[in-house]
N, C-alpha and C positions, 0 to 999 in steps of 0.2 A: 266173285266179286259182285258187291250190292251197293247201290249208290243211294247213300245217307241225307242228301240235300231234299230239302221241303218235305222230309218224310218218306218218301217214297222209296222203294227197295225193289231193283230189280237183280237178278240173275244175268250175269253178263258171261258165264263160262264158255257158251257156246259160240262164242268168236273165237277162241282158240281153234276150234275144226278147220276154220278156213283160211289158216294161216299152213304157210309152208310147213312141211313136218320135215326137222331133222335128226340124226342120227344120237345116238348119247354114247358114241363109240370112239375114242383118242382117234384111233387109226384112221379115223374119217376123216381127220382135219389135218392141215398141214399148215404151221406156224410161219411164216413167212418174214414178220418183222416187227418190232416193238413201237406201236405207235401210242403207248400211253403208260405212265406211273405216277403210283401214289403211293403212301405210307406201307400198305399193306396189298396192295393190287397190282398187275400189269396191265396192260391190253394188248393184244397183237391183229395186225393185220394175217387172216389168215384165208385157206382155200379149204372150202365144203367138197372133197373130191369126188362124191357121188353126182353130183350136180355142178360141176366146178364153179364154184359160186363165190365171190369174195366175200366174207363175213370176218366181224371184229370177236374177237376171243378175247372177255376179260378173266385172267388166270388170278383166283383171290386165295392167299394163303392162310390155309384155318388155322396154322398155330400161332399166327399174330390176332387171331379175332379173340375177342370177348364171348361171343355168342356160342352156342353149343350147335352143334349139324343140325340136329331138329328144325333149330330155329332159322337156320341159314337155309337149309331148303325148303322149307315154307315161304320164305320172302323170296327165296330164287321164284319157286310158283308162283308167288304174287304177281313177279316182275314179269314173267308168260303171259298172264292174262290180261295186264294193260294196253288197250286198244285205242291208242288216241295217234292221228297224222304228226304229232308236234312233240311226240316223248319215242324215246328209244326205249322198245320192249325187247323182251329176250326170246329168241328162237326155242332155246331149251339150255338146259343147267344138267352137270352130272360132274362127280369126284372124278380128280385123277389124282393117284398119291395122295397127299394133304393137300391139295388145290380144288376148290370148287372151280370148275371150268361154265364163265356163262356165256352161249354163244348170241350176239347180236347182230343187227345191220351194220355196216360198215359206211361211216358217214367220209366220201373221198375230199373233202375240203377243210376237214378236223376242227377245231375251234374258235371260236371268235376271239379267245385270249391270243392264240397262237397267230393268228392273222394280224393282228396287232401288235405284236412282239417283231412282226418281220416287215410289216409293211406298214402299218398305220398306228405310229406311236403316240400319234397326239387325239387319236379316236377317228368314228366315223362321223361321216355328216349325219344331218338330223333325220331326214327321209330313210337313211338306213335303219337309222336307230331307232326308230320307229316301227320298222317292218319288222325286225329283230326280237324286238320288247313285247310286240303286241300278239305274235306266234310263241311266245316264251309264256305270255300271260295266258293265254288260250290250253295251252299245256298244266298250268297251276290252278286256272277253274276247273278243270277235268280231276285232277289229283285231290284238290279240295273236297270236290263235290261227291270224292268216293272214300274219305276219310282218309287220305294218307297227306302227311308232309314230306315235302321233298329234302330239306335243311341244307342243302348245296348249292342254292340256286349262285349262281357266277358266271362270267364271259367262257372260263374254262370248260365249263360245261353245255354251254350251248353250242352246237355242233350244226355243220352246214353240208350241203354236197349242192353238187354243179350242178343241177336242176333249179336250184334257190328254195330248196326246201331248209327251212329250219328247225331241228328237234334238242329237245332238252334230254339230255343224260345223266348218268350216274344216280338213277334212281331206284330202288328195289334193292339192290344188295349195296347198300351204300348206307343211308339214313337207319332205316330200320335194324339192320345187322347189327351196327354198334350201338342200338336201342335195348339188344335182348329181346326183339321183336314185339315190346313193349305199344301196346297201340291206344291208350290214354290219352283224353283229349288234351290233356296237361301233363307235359312230361317233365322231367328236372336232369336230363342226361346231357353232358356236352359234346354235341356231335356239329359236324359242317366245317367252316375257313374260319379263323378269326376275323379277318378285315368283312366279313360280309356277315358275319353273324350279329342278331338283334343282342338289344342289350339285356331283355329278360331270359336269355339262355346263360351269357355271362355272369349274370348276379347269381342266378340259380335259388332264387327266393320262392317266388309264386308259380314256377315253372312256367310253359310255353304252348301254345298252339299253331294253328297253321299262318296266324299273323304273324309268326318269326319269319316265314317264303315273304313275305310282303314287305318288311325291312331290307330283305337281301336282295330283292327285285330292283330298290332303291337305289341300292349299293350298286348292283350292277348296271343300271341304268349310267352313272355318274363313270362307272369303268367305261362304259361304251364312247361316251363323249370324251372323256379324258386321257384314254389309251392305260389307264391304271385305276386300281380301286383307292379309295382315301386311307393314308396311313400305309400302304401297302411297302414301303421301304422302312418302317418302322419296327424295331424288336416286337417281339411278340406280345411281352407286358406292357410296353408302352399303348400297341391296338387295345389292348384290355383294357386299359385305364382310358385313353383317349373317348371310346365308344361308350365307357360307361360314366364319365365325368364331364367332357367336353358335350358343348353344343351339336345336336345331330349335322353331318357335312350336308352341303347342297351345292347348287352349281348359284354361283354370283351372279348377279343381277349385271353388274357392271364388266365384270372381266370375262364373263361368257356370255356375249354380245352374239355371239352367232346363232345360239338357240332361244328358243322362243318361249313366249312366256307361258303359254300352257303345256310345254315340258319342262320348265322350271315347277310350276305350280305341282303336277304330276308326281316327281321326283319329291317335293316336300311333303306330298301326304302319306309318301309311303314312310319317309325316314322319321315318324313320329317317335318319341321314346316310349309314348304310354300306349299300348299295344290296340287295345279297346278304340281307339280314335282312328287307326289306319283303316283303313278301307278295305272290303273283302276283293278277291281278284275279280269277283263277277262284277262288282261295283266299279273296281278298277277299268275294268274293259270298257265301260261305256263312259272313260274321263275324253272332255274334247282333245286330248291331243292324239288320241288314236283313229278318230274322225275321218282323218285326210289322208291314211295310212294308203300308201302304194303297196301292191302284191310282193311278198318275198322275190317271187321269179324275175322281176323287173330289177329291184334294189340289191339283191344279193349278188346275181349276177352283173351288175354295173361294180359293183364291189369287186368281185374278181377279176373281172376287166381291167381294174385300175392297178391290179397288181404289174402287169405288165412297163408300165410306167415308172413304177416304186421299187420294183425288183433290178438293179443293174445288172447284177453278172451272178450267174447260177450259182458258181463256187463260192463265191463270198456270201450268198445267203445261205448256203448249204451250212458253211462256216457258222454263219449266225446262229443254227439253228441248234448246232452241236454245244456253242457257248450257252446258248438258253438252257438247254437240257444238263449241263453240267450243274450252271448254277443252281437251276431248281433242284435238283437233284441233292446237292449239297444243302440247299434251306431244309431239305425232305430230313436227313440226317440227321440235323439239330433240332427239327420240331415233326415230331411224331404226330401233332394233333391234326394234320390234312389228313383227313382221312378218304377225299375223294383223288379222282386222277389228276393230276398237276400238270403232266406233260402231255400236251398232243401234238405230235407231229405230222404233216403232210408232206409229201413231195413237190417241190417247188416248180420241177421241171412238168409235172401235172397240171398246176397251177397257170403257168405260162401257155399250155395247151388249152386250158379250158379261160383264158383270156381271151379266146376269139368269139366268145357268146355275148358281146357285146348289144349292148342295145341300147339305141340311141332314143332318149327323152328327156326332153327339158324336163327341168326340174320345179316341181310348182312351190312357189315364193309362198311365204308365212301367212296366215290370215291377218287381214287387219287388225291392229291393235285393239278398237272398240270391240268389234264382231267377236275376238277373242276374250277379252274381259267378261264380253257376256255371257260367252259359254261358260268359262269357269265359274263363273255366279250361280248359272244354271244347273253345273254340275253338282255343286254344293248343295 
């Protein structure tokens, strides 16, 4: 891994030494249940038997991938070198029959998308959104600094655990693998999930770079605010046409009154069709919206604690989970374009247990309008 930002280069391969060592033997892992599903990959909760440690194992079907094994193994190696607290890295990877197994940390609470599907259908409150987005943005700053593009930023790939940790997942053996390992600064491959795809990826004329992630980040902000992404209920072709032809989506200044001006401005700055006019991840991190961010240990635990009031009956909730998985898998069978993990399931009973982690802290109000306008002007 070499840092490319500011012309500096730094070898970071030594970091893999301090990581816990896992074997590459199939018999050392016991797959217990499916927790994620995509067009070409399935993720399982598993036990690493030598240490009795719970892990996640992503099983990628090599027969359904367009890349050769050498490219795939190289990208899996790259993923194992990823070392950032807000990114899911790989412990190890190895081939089992016609599958590539990638062993990763297990995130106990699943994805933001799944939380919204079962309990927060109208989206999250702004302080929670702010915490989650800032942690995600830190991951993008790191990736872009290392010369990588994620290409599938969405709530379904933002994972949480019960300690309040926020990690961006489905990197490494996702974007690059379906891009034949091509690391050019501007690409022309069609990867990602349509509702979150930047216009420059869809039109495939001038290629794209890391600014495509900034568009997806803006769409993810809307997803967290409303409980769904723009155009998410539309057929594939309508999604493509709306993204290319319509004005960029955003937060309505009248309808979305519960959100601050700085949040609306931040989203607008991401969703600009001309990628050269979007901010970098590094600059976006300095936006006034993120200045009053609370630690995710507080906001995420509050989010999980709120589940106890929203989930009325475990049996009904589990039924809801099964229905959701069924709907998404049916969509996958019709739309093979979704190359990320589409269904992240977690145990509702575990969530209720974690709801005891309530932290009582009054939510800070928004900044005064005049002060907020001044901050936005300074950021520009």
